[in-house]
Residue, then its C-alpha position, 0 to 999 in steps of 0.5 A: m499499500i505505502l509503495a503504491v502511494v508514493v508511485v501515485n505521488a511520483s506519478v502525480g508529480f512527473i505529470q504535473e511538471g510535464k504540464a508546466e513544461k508544455a505551458m511554457d513551451a506553448i509561451r514561447s511559441m506565442l512570442a515568436l511572432e511575425a509582425s507588420v511594422v511601419r518603419d521609414g514610411e514603409r510597411r514591412r515584415v519583421a521577427g516579432e522578437s526585432l520590435v521594440p518599444g516605439d514601433i508602429v504594428l499593423r494587424e488584421a483578422g486571423e494574426k497573432v499579436a506579437a507585443d503588448l500594443r496601446l492602440v492607436v486606430a481599430h476598425g470593427l477590431q475584436v479579439q481573442e484573449a482566452i489564454l491571459t483572462g479565460e474568457s471564451v468569446p472574442v472581445d471589442k476593442d477601442v482607442q478609448p483611454v482606461p483608468p491605469h489600473a483597469p483589470l486585464g481583461d477590461r483594458a480594452c485600448m490594448a492588444h497583448s502579445g499571443t492574442l489573436v485578432t478574430s475581426g477587423f484591423a488595428r494599428g498599435v504603438v509598442v508598449a511591451t515586448g518579450a518579458d514585459t508583456e502580459i505573456g511574458r509575465i506569466s512566463d517569468m511566474l512560471s520559472s520563479v514560482e517555488v513548489l510549495t505543500t499544499p447562467r454564462q449568458r451574454v445578451l446580443a442586440l440586433a440592429l439594422r441601418s442602411v448606408s451607401p455601397e462605398k461603404t466598406v468599414l464601419e466606425l463607432s459613429d456609424v452606429e450612434g444612433g439612427l439604428t433600427l432594432v430587429g431582436l435579441v439573441g442570448l448566448i450561454d455557455p453553461p457548465r457541463p453536467e460532470a463538472i457540478e457532479a464533480v463539485t458535488e462529491c468534492h463538497g461530500a468529501g468535506i472539500r471546498v470549491k472555489m472559482i477564480t475566472g476572468d470573467h465578469q462578476g455577473t457571469a461568475v455569479a451565475i455560473g457559481r449557483q449553476i455548479g452548486l458552489q457553497n457561497p457563490d453570491e459573495v464574490s471578490t474581483g482582481a481589482e479588490l484583490d489588489g488592494l489588500d496586503d498578504a493578511a487581508l488577502g489571506v482572510r479573503a481567500r478563505e471567506v470567498d468562494v468567487f473570484a471574478r475578473t482575476s489575472p493569472e497573479h491574482k490566481l497565483r496569490l490566492v493559491m499561495a494565500l491558502q497553502a500559507h494558512g496550512s490549507a492543502v490546495a489543488m487546483t485545475g485549470d486549462g489556459v495558459n494564465d492558469a499555468p502559474a497557480l497550477a504550478p504549487g497546487g497540482p491536481g490532487g498532489l498534496l492532500r493530506g488527512p483521514v480523506r486522502g485517498r477519496a480526495r485524491r480520487l475526486s480531484a482528479a474526477a474534477a480535473r478531468a471535468a474541468s478539462r472538458s469544460a469551457r469554463r475556466 
């Protein structure tokens, strides 16, 4: 029996280390991109690693962003930021400034390295490259982490307005008034039944389940209720966590089960705060943005106590459910 436990522990550690390495490889490939830039008045194609702050970069639909950009032109621009925020749908981008400390998912005037332009056109000024980008900071956190003991409905309004045949690009001013509403469409990305079952089993084994997501607060509350979290209506946001010292964060980490609009740093801080309090933490995640927090809290690898055997099996089940679920 002891030999079996040792083998399981070693296997989990090996698998977790492999996942972290794969995440690092994925990040490296995201940073090794090409970009269209304007230099000396000419448009040219350069390697992403040659970009420097101040470069003017052009991006179109289907292209990945090769550096962190402050947008100066955005025509019908949407960007898929799931690798950073966990949001499953592309987000609209524009050139209007946001507060300096706006959460990562609310920085509408920024396009971040490694994200994908799904529609529209953008021109932006490089403000960070390589390790200084948001995706680069995730890579840095991965390399520095020490192993420790331890309804989604979004509603769309559809409207129309007649324009001349020569009009090929829509500006924001084109849709400010004069539109005819034709209907509303509700989209929902519900949690899978096996995720709900896994949460129920964990609760039955005495394991408290928490959700840390980049989604908006309202969405997080709805999902928390659907999957059966014990305290889904009390939410802490990334902006709130930024204002807490380690002691206060530890209190919130223990009291709250739903954390919304979080960044990779927030996820890592929460895991470490729970571990610092003496809790054995098992974390699951399916995105690059989860990798830093996954490093110290591998699924089921560090659980202790009388429910150890069952907890390991339940954590593994939760990991499988999470990997199949669209939720983060």
